[in-house]
Each structure stands twice: as structure tokens, then as C-alpha cells.
C-alpha positions, 0 to 999 in steps of 0.5 A, spaced: 497 467 471 494 471 465 498 474 460 500 481 461 495 486 458 497 493 457 490 497 459 488 503 455 485 509 459 478 506 458 480 499 462 475 497 466 477 495 473 474 491 478 470 495 484 473 494 490 470 492 497 468 498 501 470 499 508 465 496 512 463 502 517 460 499 524 453 500 524 454 505 530 457 510 526 452 515 523 453 520 518 456 527 520 454 534 517 448 536 513 447 534 506 444 540 504 447 545 499 454 548 502 456 556 502 457 558 495 463 562 497 468 563 503 472 568 507 479 570 504 485 567 508 482 561 511 488 557 514 487 549 515 492 545 518 494 538 514 497 532 517 500 527 513 504 520 514 509 522 508 517 523 509 522 523 504 521 525 497 513 525 498 514 530 504 518 534 500 513 534 494 507 536 498 511 541 502 512 544 495 505 543 492 502 546 498 506 552 498 504 553 490 497 552 492 497 557 497 500 562 492 495 561 487 488 559 490 483 565 489 481 565 496 487 566 499 487 559 503 493 557 507 494 550 508 499 548 513 502 541 512 505 537 518 509 531 516 509 525 521 514 520 518 510 514 517 503 511 519 505 509 526 507 516 528 501 520 525 497 515 529 500 516 535 500 524 534 492 524 532 490 519 538 494 523 543 491 529 541 484 526 541 486 523 549 488 530 551 482 534 548 487 538 543 486 541 537 486 536 531 487 538 524 482 540 519 485 535 514 489 529 514 491 524 509 491 517 513 490 510 512 483 507 512 484 503 519 486 510 522 480 513 519 476 508 522 479 508 529 478 515 529 471 515 528 470 509 533 474 514 538 469 519 537 472 524 531 466 525 526 469 525 519 466 529 514 461 526 509 465 528 502 459 527 498 456 534 498 463 537 496 464 532 491 456 533 488 456 541 489 455 545 483 460 550 486 465 546 489 464 539 486 467 534 481 464 533 474 461 526 473 467 525 468 472 526 473 469 522 478 468 516 473 475 516 471 478 514 478 480 507 478 474 504 482 479 500 487 482 506 489 475 511 489 470 506 492 475 504 498 472 509 504 465 509 502 459 505 506 452 506 506 452 512 501 457 516 506 464 517 503 469 519 509 475 519 504 478 520 497 484 517 495 490 521 496 496 516 495 496 509 493 502 504 492 502 496 491 506 490 494 510 486 488 515 481 487 521 484 484 524 479 479 530 478 475 528 476 468 535 476 465 538 471 470 532 467 470 532 466 463 540 464 464 537 459 469 533 456 464 526 459 466 523 463 460 516 465 464 515 469 470 513 464 475 505 463 475 504 459 482 507 458 488 511 452 487 514 455 480 516 461 484 520 456 489 523 452 483 526 458 480 528 461 487 531 454 489 535 454 482 538 460 483 540 459 490 543 452 487 547 456 482 550 461 487 552 455 491 556 452 486 558 458 482 565 461 481 564 467 486 565 465 494 561 471 496 555 468 493 554 462 497 548 462 501 545 467 496 541 467 490 533 466 491 528 470 494 530 475 500 526 473 506 522 479 509 519 480 516 514 485 512 507 484 514 504 486 508 509 481 505 506 475 509 499 477 508 500 477 501 503 470 501 497 468 506 492 470 500 496 467 495 494 460 498 487 462 499 487 465 506 489 472 509 481 474 510 481 479 516 474 482 518 473 489 521 471 485 528 478 482 531 473 477 535 471 474 528 478 474 525 480 467 525 488 466 523 489 459 525 486 456 518 488 451 513 490 456 508 494 460 513 498 454 515 499 452 508 502 458 506 506 459 513 509 452 511 511 454 504 515 460 507 518 456 512 520 450 507 523 456 503 528 458 508 530 451 511 538 451 510 537 444 506 533 448 501 536 455 502 531 458 497 530 464 501 535 468 505 537 474 509 542 479 507 546 483 512 544 489 508 537 492 510 535 493 503 535 488 497 537 493 492 545 491 491 543 484 492 538 484 486 543 488 482 549 483 483 545 477 482 545 475 489 537 475 489 533 472 483 527 476 487 525 480 493 519 483 496 518 490 495 513 496 493 512 501 487 517 506 490 522 501 490 522 501 482 526 508 482 531 506 487 532 499 483 533 503 477 538 508 480 542 502 483 543 498 477 545 504 473 550 506 478 553 498 478 552 498 470 548 492 470 543 491 464 539 485 466 532 486 464 527 485 471 520 487 472 515 486 478 509 481 478 504 479 483 504 474 488 503 468 484 497 463 487 494 456 485 488 458 489 485 464 487 487 470 482 494 473 483 495 478 489 497 485 489 495 488 496 494 496 495 496 500 501 496 508 502 492 514 505 486 517 503 484 525 504 479 526 510 476 532 513 476 533 520 473 540 521 465 541 522 466 548 520 463 549 513 468 554 511 474 551 514 472 544 510 471 547 504 478 550 504 480 544 506 476 540 500 479 546 495 486 543 496 484 536 496 480 537 489 487 541 487 491 535 489 487 530 485 487 534 478 491 529 473 497 534 472 498 534 480 497 527 481 502 526 475 507 530 479 506 525 485 507 519 480 513 521 477 517 523 484 515 516 487 512 511 482 506 510 486 499 508 482 496 513 478 489 514 481 485 515 475 485 514 468 486 521 466 493 521 470 495 515 467 494 518 460 499 523 462 504 518 463 506 515 457 513 518 457 514 515 464 511 509 463 516 508 457 522 510 461 520 506 467 518 499 464 517 495 471 512 501 473 509 500 466 508 492 468 505 494 475 499 498 471 497 491 467 496 488 474 491 493 477 485 488 475 488 484 481 489 489 486 485 489 493 485 493 499 488 491 505 483 491 510 481 497 514 480 494 521 482 499 526 487 493 530 491 492 523 497 495 527 496 489 532 495 484 526 501 487 523 505 486 529 503 479 529 504 477 522 511 480 523 512 476 529 510 469 526 515 471 520 520 471 525 518 465 528 518 461 522 526 462 521 528 460 528 533 454 528 528 451 534 522 452 530 519 445 527 514 444 522 509 442 527 510 448 531 506 452 525 499 451 527 501 453 534 503 460 532 496 462 529 493 459 535 496 464 539 495 469 535 487 468 535 487 468 542 491 474 543 486 477 538 480 474 541 482 477 548 483 484 544 476 484 542 473 483 548 477 489 552 
């Protein structure tokens, strides 16, 4: 793994692969000039998948926007807890012919699925380029390409980034150094060696309650499974489910790596009774666990409560075959209303939310990625106060988006199921290719429906 580099606000990050919109989807709306004004008091329903701190912040920020915008626009936010609940609500409304919101924040796979289902999302380029309502060239150039270029195809933009997080490995550097490891593992084998050493240390340590702990906390999370697949050169997912071939050599090798980590004879990965990893990590019962950026603030709080001073950080999933893996997850703003005035009102709120000072508030509350260099420049104090988050920024050059395939929820279930099968006592190593064969059969049948 390359040495950690501290980026400046002028860092050049790689351009991400845009979503591949099926050819049957035609650009919607008129690319001509938008109205230069809108009537006062327009109301826009806004649906989003956020809960907890983020939902509370969005509620507060919409109230603030409603009180200060010059057009008297009223944004009415509705939280649907997570991506799945939002998806169910949207598709239920589509099937019943019920009113859809004028604005949504949703993951890419859901936006693509909505268009395939007949909902025409507005092309946002006319809004962005408008002399009245648009963003400056400096503003658009400041967004990190891996975020900004996601919801674009054929010159048409159906989304702009609303929220982005990353999937990382959390790692106790102090404990690793006590075990004799001076460096963060730069390969899967090095990661396994450190995890196994930690497990062995707890197996024969002075605390009986630590027996069976110490390595990597096993996870059924599909993003974790996909991260490991990609670390072995696999995990390639096409937008066409018929073309998705999971039973490849790289995927089998990755699953075998996970399987062998968990084998009782090795005990390098383990399952805890607690649903969250924070206490285990704080108590040196886990050298590493899989998490998202939002976990950073929680882990800091747990360590502070436990009076733990261990140094810890986050790092990408290591790979011998490609670049380190940082999978990006999150939602994009999309406008559903074809009415120019409602669409402009929705866009005015989106434009306000994308202001660096407002994005700064989102990052400080959640530890999500900043969407732009301008926002990052406002976060120097936050970066200093939260060193693990600061390290995560250094790995943005490795970031890649999760595919926007509409059947991603099905693939997620498949990945979780394989993760579960891998650690059953009846599973043998030779069974692993069969798990992927069954998955390919299911996806082929799904694509032919």
C-alpha cells in the first residue's frame, strides 16, 4: 500500500466511472432556459433515507432554509429510516399511481430503478448551468470527481451528490505495535497474519474472557463482502444481471480467504455476542473490524468512556492484485417534478445544501466524506480533532462507487447469505464455488423475468 499522503484542497482525485444508464432511457425536460423567477410560497415534498443524527440535522436545516430563502420556498422533509424503506415507499407510490415527492435523496441503484419503472428524473445540467440558478465553474470544479461524476450518462445528469460515506477497516495501531507489527497490513495475507497473532495472544493471555477473541470481527455486511471480493480482483458487477458472473476465480479465492480466517483451528475472525464492535475494539478483543465513516465518532466516544488511550485508525481493504479498496456508499439528490417552478424550488434547496458551510455541518455531525475541496478546507479543526477521519481523506484517491445496478438489493442479500454460509460448521472448502454457482443461477433467472 502506498504511504499515506496528506492531500491539499487542490488534490487531484481520479474520475469515477459514471452510472451506465440503459439506452432506453431518454433525457427528460427541456434543455432551454429556465424561468428567471418563481412564484412565492412553493411547497416541495422531500423524501430521504436518513435516520438518527443525519435526519435530525436535515430537519433542522430544512426549517432554516424555509425561513431564510427569498422565494418563500417550503421544503417538507420525510425520513424513511434507510434505503430499503425509502425504496419500498417510492415503488409503492409508483405502483399505486400516488403522488411522488418533488425531490428525493436516494442511492444510485434506486434512481436507476425508478427510471426503469417509468419515472422521469429531471436532467440537472440546465439548473447547474443556468445564469440565474446555477453553480459557478469554480464550484462545480471543486467537487471531488468520484462523487460529482457518479449520476451522469451521455451528457445527462440525473443526480448530484447529497451524502457520501466510505467502507474501511478499523485498526488498533497501539495493540498491533505491542504484538510486534510496526506497519498497517498492506496485503490480505499481512492482515490475516496480524489478526491471527492477536487472536493467539488473547487465547493464551491473562484474561479468560478474552479467549476466542482478538482478530477481525466477522461481518455479514454485503459491502464488507464486496470489499473483500474486490481486494482479490473480483467483485465486478454489471448493470445487466444476466451479465453478472459471480462464480469467478477471484471471488472464490476471496471467499476462501474469509472462510479460512474464521476456521476454529485458526480463529482469526470471530463473531461477538454484541451487535456492535465498539466495546470489543476498545477492550482489545478485536484488532480490527469493518465499519463506515460514521463509526469513527462512536468509537471515539466509547474509547473516551472506557478511558482507553490506544492509537487507532482506518485503512482500505488491502490487496495484492489491485489498488486498496474503498467502496463509496451514499445518496444523491434527484428532482422528480417536471414542473419548472417546483423543480427550481427543489433545486434552490439542493444548491443551498451543497454550499461548503452547510456541507461542513453534515460532516461534523456524521463524519461523512466532504463532497468538495471547498468543504474540506473548512474542516481543518475537525480533521485535527478526529485523526482517524483525517486518515480516511488520504484514501480518497482509491475510492470507487458501488454499482448502481437496480438489482443491487438482491445481490446484497446474496452476498450476506454467502457470508453466512461460509461460517457454518457444515461448510467445507470445496463447497465454496457452489455458493457462487447458485448465485449466478439466481441472477440469470432474475434477469430473464
